[in-house]
MARLUMGU-472540 format. One record per residue (C-alpha): residue number from 0; residue in three letters; x, y, z. Coordinates in steps of 0.1 Angstrom, whole numbers, plus 5000, padded with zeros to 4 digits. Layout:
% residues N
+------+------+------+------+------+
: resi : resn :   px :   py :   pz :
+------+------+------+------+------+
:  NUM :  ALA :    X :    Y :    Z :
...
+------+------+------+------+------+
***
This chain:
% residues 350
+------+------+------+------+------+
: resi : resn :   px :   py :   pz :
+------+------+------+------+------+
:    0 :  MET : 2815 : 6568 : 5014 :
:    1 :  PRO : 2795 : 6539 : 4999 :
:    2 :  LEU : 2781 : 6511 : 5021 :
:    3 :  ALA : 2803 : 6481 : 5019 :
:    4 :  GLU : 2788 : 6457 : 5044 :
:    5 :  LEU : 2754 : 6453 : 5059 :
:    6 :  ARG : 2742 : 6429 : 5086 :
:    7 :  ILE : 2705 : 6425 : 5096 :
:    8 :  GLY : 2689 : 6407 : 5125 :
:    9 :  ASN : 2652 : 6403 : 5131 :
:   10 :  LEU : 2639 : 6430 : 5108 :
:   11 :  ARG : 2605 : 6422 : 5095 :
:   12 :  CYS : 2607 : 6388 : 5077 :
:   13 :  ILE : 2645 : 6387 : 5078 :
:   14 :  GLU : 2658 : 6367 : 5107 :
:   15 :  SER : 2695 : 6371 : 5097 :
:   16 :  ALA : 2713 : 6384 : 5066 :
:   17 :  ALA : 2747 : 6396 : 5056 :
:   18 :  LEU : 2754 : 6415 : 5024 :
:   19 :  GLU : 2785 : 6430 : 5008 :
:   20 :  PHE : 2776 : 6458 : 4983 :
:   21 :  SER : 2794 : 6472 : 4953 :
:   22 :  PRO : 2800 : 6509 : 4953 :
:   23 :  ASP : 2780 : 6512 : 4921 :
:   24 :  LEU : 2747 : 6496 : 4912 :
:   25 :  ASN : 2734 : 6468 : 4934 :
:   26 :  LEU : 2702 : 6449 : 4924 :
:   27 :  ILE : 2680 : 6430 : 4949 :
:   28 :  SER : 2654 : 6407 : 4932 :
:   29 :  GLY : 2626 : 6386 : 4945 :
:   30 :  GLU : 2588 : 6381 : 4946 :
:   31 :  ASN : 2565 : 6406 : 4963 :
:   32 :  GLY : 2566 : 6401 : 5001 :
:   33 :  ALA : 2600 : 6382 : 5000 :
:   34 :  GLY : 2619 : 6409 : 5019 :
:   35 :  LYS : 2635 : 6431 : 4992 :
:   36 :  THR : 2622 : 6464 : 5005 :
:   37 :  SER : 2631 : 6453 : 5041 :
:   38 :  ILE : 2668 : 6454 : 5030 :
:   39 :  LEU : 2663 : 6489 : 5018 :
:   40 :  GLU : 2646 : 6498 : 5051 :
:   41 :  ALA : 2677 : 6484 : 5069 :
:   42 :  VAL : 2700 : 6507 : 5050 :
:   43 :  PHE : 2677 : 6537 : 5055 :
:   44 :  LEU : 2675 : 6529 : 5092 :
:   45 :  LEU : 2713 : 6528 : 5093 :
:   46 :  GLY : 2715 : 6563 : 5078 :
:   47 :  ARG : 2685 : 6580 : 5093 :
:   48 :  GLY : 2675 : 6560 : 5124 :
:   49 :  ARG : 2641 : 6553 : 5111 :
:   50 :  SER : 2622 : 6536 : 5082 :
:   51 :  PHE : 2610 : 6553 : 5050 :
:   52 :  ARG : 2578 : 6532 : 5052 :
:   53 :  THR : 2565 : 6537 : 5087 :
:   54 :  ARG : 2568 : 6563 : 5115 :
:   55 :  SER : 2569 : 6535 : 5141 :
:   56 :  SER : 2603 : 6518 : 5141 :
:   57 :  GLU : 2588 : 6493 : 5165 :
:   58 :  LYS : 2568 : 6478 : 5136 :
:   59 :  LEU : 2600 : 6468 : 5119 :
:   60 :  ILE : 2608 : 6442 : 5146 :
:   61 :  ARG : 2603 : 6406 : 5134 :
:   62 :  HIS : 2572 : 6390 : 5149 :
:   63 :  GLY : 2579 : 6373 : 5182 :
:   64 :  GLN : 2612 : 6391 : 5188 :
:   65 :  HIS : 2620 : 6419 : 5213 :
:   66 :  SER : 2645 : 6439 : 5192 :
:   67 :  LEU : 2661 : 6442 : 5158 :
:   68 :  THR : 2697 : 6451 : 5149 :
:   69 :  VAL : 2713 : 6466 : 5118 :
:   70 :  PHE : 2751 : 6470 : 5114 :
:   71 :  GLY : 2770 : 6486 : 5085 :
:   72 :  ARG : 2805 : 6495 : 5075 :
:   73 :  THR : 2815 : 6519 : 5048 :
:   74 :  ALA : 2842 : 6514 : 5022 :
:   75 :  GLY : 2875 : 6532 : 5020 :
:   76 :  ALA : 2909 : 6534 : 5037 :
:   77 :  THR : 2894 : 6546 : 5070 :
:   78 :  PRO : 2859 : 6531 : 5071 :
:   79 :  ASP : 2832 : 6541 : 5095 :
:   80 :  SER : 2809 : 6517 : 5112 :
:   81 :  ALA : 2774 : 6522 : 5126 :
:   82 :  GLY : 2749 : 6500 : 5144 :
:   83 :  VAL : 2713 : 6506 : 5152 :
:   84 :  GLU : 2691 : 6487 : 5177 :
:   85 :  VAL : 2654 : 6491 : 5178 :
:   86 :  THR : 2635 : 6478 : 5209 :
:   87 :  ARG : 2600 : 6483 : 5222 :
:   88 :  GLU : 2614 : 6511 : 5243 :
:   89 :  GLY : 2631 : 6531 : 5215 :
:   90 :  THR : 2660 : 6533 : 5191 :
:   91 :  ARG : 2696 : 6537 : 5199 :
:   92 :  ALA : 2727 : 6540 : 5177 :
:   93 :  ARG : 2765 : 6534 : 5180 :
:   94 :  ILE : 2790 : 6550 : 5157 :
:   95 :  ASN : 2826 : 6537 : 5155 :
:   96 :  GLY : 2821 : 6520 : 5188 :
:   97 :  ARG : 2806 : 6549 : 5208 :
:   98 :  ASP : 2770 : 6557 : 5217 :
:   99 :  ALA : 2756 : 6583 : 5195 :
:  100 :  GLU : 2741 : 6613 : 5213 :
:  101 :  SER : 2715 : 6618 : 5185 :
:  102 :  LEU : 2702 : 6597 : 5156 :
:  103 :  LEU : 2710 : 6627 : 5134 :
:  104 :  GLU : 2747 : 6617 : 5137 :
:  105 :  LEU : 2740 : 6586 : 5115 :
:  106 :  SER : 2736 : 6609 : 5085 :
:  107 :  ALA : 2772 : 6619 : 5087 :
:  108 :  VAL : 2783 : 6583 : 5085 :
:  109 :  LEU : 2759 : 6572 : 5058 :
:  110 :  PRO : 2740 : 6599 : 5038 :
:  111 :  VAL : 2711 : 6581 : 5023 :
:  112 :  GLN : 2680 : 6590 : 5002 :
:  113 :  SER : 2652 : 6569 : 4988 :
:  114 :  ILE : 2629 : 6568 : 4958 :
:  115 :  ASP : 2600 : 6546 : 4968 :
:  116 :  PRO : 2563 : 6540 : 4959 :
:  117 :  ASP : 2552 : 6567 : 4984 :
:  118 :  ILE : 2575 : 6594 : 4970 :
:  119 :  HIS : 2545 : 6614 : 4958 :
:  120 :  LYS : 2536 : 6621 : 4995 :
:  121 :  LEU : 2565 : 6645 : 4995 :
:  122 :  ILE : 2542 : 6667 : 4974 :
:  123 :  ASP : 2508 : 6655 : 4984 :
:  124 :  GLN : 2510 : 6654 : 5022 :
:  125 :  GLY : 2517 : 6680 : 5049 :
:  126 :  PRO : 2548 : 6700 : 5057 :
:  127 :  GLU : 2566 : 6674 : 5079 :
:  128 :  ARG : 2580 : 6654 : 5050 :
:  129 :  ARG : 2592 : 6685 : 5032 :
:  130 :  ARG : 2609 : 6698 : 5064 :
:  131 :  ARG : 2627 : 6665 : 5068 :
:  132 :  TRP : 2637 : 6666 : 5031 :
:  133 :  LEU : 2652 : 6701 : 5035 :
:  134 :  ASP : 2668 : 6695 : 5069 :
:  135 :  TRP : 2686 : 6664 : 5056 :
:  136 :  LEU : 2705 : 6687 : 5032 :
:  137 :  VAL : 2709 : 6716 : 5057 :
:  138 :  PHE : 2725 : 6691 : 5081 :
:  139 :  HIS : 2752 : 6683 : 5054 :
:  140 :  VAL : 2759 : 6719 : 5042 :
:  141 :  GLU : 2756 : 6739 : 5075 :
:  142 :  PRO : 2779 : 6724 : 5102 :
:  143 :  ALA : 2763 : 6743 : 5131 :
:  144 :  PHE : 2727 : 6732 : 5122 :
:  145 :  MET : 2726 : 6700 : 5142 :
:  146 :  GLY : 2735 : 6718 : 5174 :
:  147 :  HIS : 2709 : 6745 : 5169 :
:  148 :  TRP : 2683 : 6719 : 5159 :
:  149 :  SER : 2689 : 6698 : 5190 :
:  150 :  ARG : 2688 : 6728 : 5214 :
:  151 :  TYR : 2657 : 6741 : 5198 :
:  152 :  GLN : 2639 : 6708 : 5201 :
:  153 :  ARG : 2648 : 6705 : 5238 :
:  154 :  ALA : 2635 : 6740 : 5245 :
:  155 :  LEU : 2604 : 6734 : 5225 :
:  156 :  LYS : 2596 : 6702 : 5245 :
:  157 :  GLN : 2600 : 6721 : 5277 :
:  158 :  ARG : 2579 : 6751 : 5266 :
:  159 :  ASN : 2551 : 6727 : 5254 :
:  160 :  ALA : 2552 : 6709 : 5288 :
:  161 :  ALA : 2549 : 6742 : 5306 :
:  162 :  LEU : 2520 : 6752 : 5283 :
:  163 :  ARG : 2501 : 6720 : 5292 :
:  164 :  SER : 2508 : 6723 : 5329 :
:  165 :  GLY : 2500 : 6760 : 5332 :
:  166 :  GLY : 2536 : 6769 : 5341 :
:  167 :  ASP : 2557 : 6799 : 5329 :
:  168 :  PHE : 2563 : 6789 : 5293 :
:  169 :  SER : 2580 : 6823 : 5285 :
:  170 :  THR : 2611 : 6810 : 5303 :
:  171 :  TRP : 2619 : 6791 : 5272 :
:  172 :  ASN : 2613 : 6818 : 5247 :
:  173 :  PRO : 2649 : 6832 : 5245 :
:  174 :  ALA : 2663 : 6798 : 5236 :
:  175 :  LEU : 2636 : 6792 : 5210 :
:  176 :  ILE : 2642 : 6825 : 5194 :
:  177 :  GLU : 2680 : 6822 : 5194 :
:  178 :  HIS : 2681 : 6787 : 5179 :
:  179 :  GLY : 2650 : 6791 : 5159 :
:  180 :  MET : 2664 : 6820 : 5140 :
:  181 :  ALA : 2696 : 6801 : 5134 :
:  182 :  ILE : 2677 : 6772 : 5120 :
:  183 :  THR : 2656 : 6794 : 5098 :
:  184 :  GLU : 2685 : 6813 : 5084 :
:  185 :  ALA : 2704 : 6780 : 5076 :
:  186 :  ARG : 2673 : 6766 : 5059 :
:  187 :  GLU : 2669 : 6797 : 5038 :
:  188 :  ARG : 2706 : 6798 : 5028 :
:  189 :  THR : 2705 : 6761 : 5018 :
:  190 :  LEU : 2673 : 6764 : 4998 :
:  191 :  ARG : 2689 : 6793 : 4978 :
:  192 :  ARG : 2719 : 6771 : 4971 :
:  193 :  LEU : 2696 : 6742 : 4960 :
:  194 :  GLU : 2673 : 6762 : 4939 :
:  195 :  PRO : 2692 : 6762 : 4906 :
:  196 :  TYR : 2697 : 6724 : 4907 :
:  197 :  LEU : 2661 : 6718 : 4917 :
:  198 :  THR : 2647 : 6742 : 4890 :
:  199 :  ALA : 2667 : 6725 : 4863 :
:  200 :  LEU : 2656 : 6690 : 4873 :
:  201 :  LEU : 2619 : 6700 : 4878 :
:  202 :  GLY : 2620 : 6712 : 4842 :
:  203 :  ARG : 2637 : 6681 : 4829 :
:  204 :  PHE : 2617 : 6655 : 4849 :
:  205 :  ALA : 2582 : 6670 : 4853 :
:  206 :  GLY : 2583 : 6695 : 4824 :
:  207 :  LEU : 2565 : 6719 : 4847 :
:  208 :  ASP : 2571 : 6755 : 4857 :
:  209 :  ILE : 2571 : 6749 : 4894 :
:  210 :  THR : 2584 : 6776 : 4918 :
:  211 :  VAL : 2599 : 6768 : 4951 :
:  212 :  GLY : 2593 : 6790 : 4982 :
:  213 :  PHE : 2598 : 6789 : 5019 :
:  214 :  HIS : 2575 : 6794 : 5048 :
:  215 :  ALA : 2595 : 6799 : 5080 :
:  216 :  GLY : 2567 : 6787 : 5104 :
:  217 :  TRP : 2553 : 6821 : 5113 :
:  218 :  ASN : 2540 : 6853 : 5097 :
:  219 :  GLN : 2572 : 6870 : 5086 :
:  220 :  ASP : 2556 : 6904 : 5088 :
:  221 :  HIS : 2569 : 6899 : 5123 :
:  222 :  GLY : 2601 : 6886 : 5138 :
:  223 :  LEU : 2600 : 6853 : 5157 :
:  224 :  ALA : 2600 : 6871 : 5191 :
:  225 :  ASP : 2569 : 6892 : 5181 :
:  226 :  ALA : 2552 : 6862 : 5165 :
:  227 :  MET : 2556 : 6842 : 5197 :
:  228 :  ARG : 2543 : 6871 : 5218 :
:  229 :  ILE : 2512 : 6875 : 5195 :
:  230 :  ALA : 2506 : 6837 : 5196 :
:  231 :  ALA : 2509 : 6834 : 5234 :
:  232 :  ASP : 2472 : 6833 : 5242 :
:  233 :  ARG : 2465 : 6808 : 5214 :
:  234 :  ASP : 2495 : 6787 : 5225 :
:  235 :  ARG : 2481 : 6787 : 5261 :
:  236 :  ASP : 2446 : 6776 : 5248 :
:  237 :  ARG : 2460 : 6748 : 5227 :
:  238 :  GLY : 2487 : 6737 : 5250 :
:  239 :  THR : 2514 : 6738 : 5222 :
:  240 :  SER : 2537 : 6762 : 5205 :
:  241 :  THR : 2521 : 6774 : 5172 :
:  242 :  ALA : 2548 : 6797 : 5158 :
:  243 :  GLY : 2584 : 6787 : 5150 :
:  244 :  PRO : 2606 : 6767 : 5126 :
:  245 :  HIS : 2590 : 6734 : 5138 :
:  246 :  ARG : 2560 : 6745 : 5116 :
:  247 :  ALA : 2581 : 6755 : 5085 :
:  248 :  ASP : 2573 : 6743 : 5050 :
:  249 :  VAL : 2588 : 6743 : 5015 :
:  250 :  ILE : 2561 : 6758 : 4992 :
:  251 :  LEU : 2557 : 6744 : 4957 :
:  252 :  ARG : 2535 : 6764 : 4934 :
:  253 :  MET : 2525 : 6763 : 4897 :
:  254 :  ARG : 2509 : 6793 : 4882 :
:  255 :  GLY : 2504 : 6807 : 4916 :
:  256 :  ARG : 2485 : 6777 : 4930 :
:  257 :  SER : 2497 : 6749 : 4953 :
:  258 :  ALA : 2513 : 6722 : 4933 :
:  259 :  ARG : 2496 : 6695 : 4953 :
:  260 :  GLU : 2463 : 6709 : 4939 :
:  261 :  THR : 2473 : 6714 : 4903 :
:  262 :  VAL : 2495 : 6685 : 4892 :
:  263 :  SER : 2486 : 6649 : 4886 :
:  264 :  ARG : 2498 : 6619 : 4907 :
:  265 :  GLY : 2523 : 6610 : 4880 :
:  266 :  GLN : 2536 : 6646 : 4879 :
:  267 :  GLN : 2538 : 6646 : 4917 :
:  268 :  LYS : 2561 : 6615 : 4915 :
:  269 :  LEU : 2583 : 6632 : 4889 :
:  270 :  THR : 2584 : 6664 : 4910 :
:  271 :  ALA : 2594 : 6644 : 4940 :
:  272 :  VAL : 2621 : 6625 : 4921 :
:  273 :  ALA : 2636 : 6659 : 4911 :
:  274 :  MET : 2635 : 6669 : 4948 :
:  275 :  ILE : 2655 : 6637 : 4958 :
:  276 :  VAL : 2681 : 6640 : 4931 :
:  277 :  ALA : 2687 : 6678 : 4934 :
:  278 :  PRO : 2703 : 6676 : 4969 :
:  279 :  LEU : 2726 : 6648 : 4957 :
:  280 :  LYS : 2738 : 6669 : 4928 :
:  281 :  LEU : 2745 : 6698 : 4951 :
:  282 :  LEU : 2765 : 6676 : 4975 :
:  283 :  GLN : 2785 : 6662 : 4947 :
:  284 :  ALA : 2792 : 6695 : 4929 :
:  285 :  GLU : 2799 : 6717 : 4959 :
:  286 :  LEU : 2811 : 6694 : 4986 :
:  287 :  SER : 2824 : 6664 : 4966 :
:  288 :  ARG : 2802 : 6642 : 4988 :
:  289 :  SER : 2781 : 6613 : 4976 :
:  290 :  ALA : 2751 : 6595 : 4991 :
:  291 :  VAL : 2736 : 6561 : 4989 :
:  292 :  LEU : 2704 : 6561 : 4968 :
:  293 :  LEU : 2677 : 6535 : 4975 :
:  294 :  LEU : 2654 : 6527 : 4946 :
:  295 :  ASP : 2624 : 6505 : 4954 :
:  296 :  ASP : 2612 : 6489 : 4922 :
:  297 :  PRO : 2618 : 6521 : 4901 :
:  298 :  ALA : 2605 : 6504 : 4869 :
:  299 :  ALA : 2571 : 6501 : 4885 :
:  300 :  GLU : 2570 : 6538 : 4894 :
:  301 :  LEU : 2584 : 6555 : 4863 :
:  302 :  ASP : 2578 : 6549 : 4826 :
:  303 :  THR : 2607 : 6540 : 4803 :
:  304 :  LYS : 2614 : 6576 : 4793 :
:  305 :  ASN : 2616 : 6590 : 4828 :
:  306 :  LEU : 2635 : 6560 : 4841 :
:  307 :  ARG : 2661 : 6567 : 4815 :
:  308 :  LEU : 2662 : 6604 : 4824 :
:  309 :  LEU : 2667 : 6594 : 4861 :
:  310 :  PHE : 2696 : 6571 : 4854 :
:  311 :  ASP : 2712 : 6596 : 4830 :
:  312 :  GLU : 2713 : 6620 : 4860 :
:  313 :  LEU : 2725 : 6593 : 4884 :
:  314 :  THR : 2753 : 6583 : 4860 :
:  315 :  GLY : 2769 : 6617 : 4864 :
:  316 :  LEU : 2766 : 6616 : 4901 :
:  317 :  GLN : 2785 : 6583 : 4904 :
:  318 :  CYS : 2766 : 6575 : 4936 :
:  319 :  GLN : 2760 : 6541 : 4951 :
:  320 :  MET : 2726 : 6527 : 4942 :
:  321 :  ILE : 2707 : 6498 : 4958 :
:  322 :  ALA : 2676 : 6489 : 4937 :
:  323 :  THR : 2649 : 6463 : 4940 :
:  324 :  SER : 2632 : 6445 : 4912 :
:  325 :  LEU : 2608 : 6415 : 4907 :
:  326 :  THR : 2634 : 6398 : 4884 :
:  327 :  PRO : 2672 : 6398 : 4883 :
:  328 :  GLU : 2670 : 6411 : 4847 :
:  329 :  THR : 2670 : 6449 : 4844 :
:  330 :  SER : 2667 : 6475 : 4818 :
:  331 :  LEU : 2686 : 6500 : 4839 :
:  332 :  PHE : 2713 : 6521 : 4823 :
:  333 :  GLN : 2741 : 6496 : 4834 :
:  334 :  ALA : 2745 : 6461 : 4845 :
:  335 :  PRO : 2744 : 6457 : 4883 :
:  336 :  LYS : 2778 : 6451 : 4898 :
:  337 :  ALA : 2762 : 6430 : 4926 :
:  338 :  THR : 2730 : 6410 : 4924 :
:  339 :  PHE : 2711 : 6394 : 4953 :
:  340 :  HIS : 2680 : 6373 : 4954 :
:  341 :  VAL : 2656 : 6373 : 4983 :
:  342 :  GLU : 2631 : 6345 : 4990 :
:  343 :  GLN : 2611 : 6342 : 5022 :
:  344 :  GLY : 2635 : 6365 : 5041 :
:  345 :  ARG : 2666 : 6346 : 5030 :
:  346 :  VAL : 2692 : 6365 : 5010 :
:  347 :  LEU : 2715 : 6349 : 4984 :
:  348 :  ARG : 2741 : 6366 : 4963 :
:  349 :  LEU : 2739 : 6356 : 4926 :
+------+------+------+------+------+
***
């Protein structure tokens, strides 16, 4: 469901703001540093429990304040609500009036993706971003995934603690193997489902023959149990678990070489755009679900041709979009249904 209402308190330069969004295209205009991107961060925080700009949610708290709050309500006959509070101690969420057991639950209320100036890092940087990219979709198409992921993370934390303290870390191996294999199989199934959508979009956006592969997080000449046994001495020396799905990666190659080494920065951006749009197409086509797409000044990131290609694809998805721009005038494919102006952290609907 689209996001209908958003309330922000003490997030970066925004002391207080309340916005009512259209289910279609929403445009947020303002000068650089006015707070446009902070509104997108608030929406992303509501759907992911974190920012797309920084790994430290604490940095989002307005200067001089002890916490920030974000609240949202979806549209529809039976709307859902979610609230997120970030303090120096951590982040907690409430969904429909109850405490969430995990921030992962926020994605079920508000599926959200973003296309932002750092999108090329999905290609250019290490595997963590690509794991998060894949797992977001796995969460939506594999109902049991969240349970396996949560139990695997708990067991991994305990095993790593035992490795550092010199304890019996093998106690945690059975749980890691059971849930790790379930995670890996879910990832592989999801990537196979996604591949036709992604391959088509990679050809259309980037015009490149990029192949998509998967590395499970260990040498698959061996099963996970054998891989953990082989790595036991190395794990003990390093004080951390070196084999398992927490080290998985989505492998992008062009002509047999890593895409990060062979494509330009502009091509990296277009490849990453295809990777963001493809899961949205799968959700719409196979599950009749839509997501909120955040676009941080897309006209500055894409040339006119590729901006048109992007919005042609998004038109068919009929997803809610929230975009930022320096000016309220836009050359996007349609006139925005709701327009906001931000100035020095204050938000005004035009």
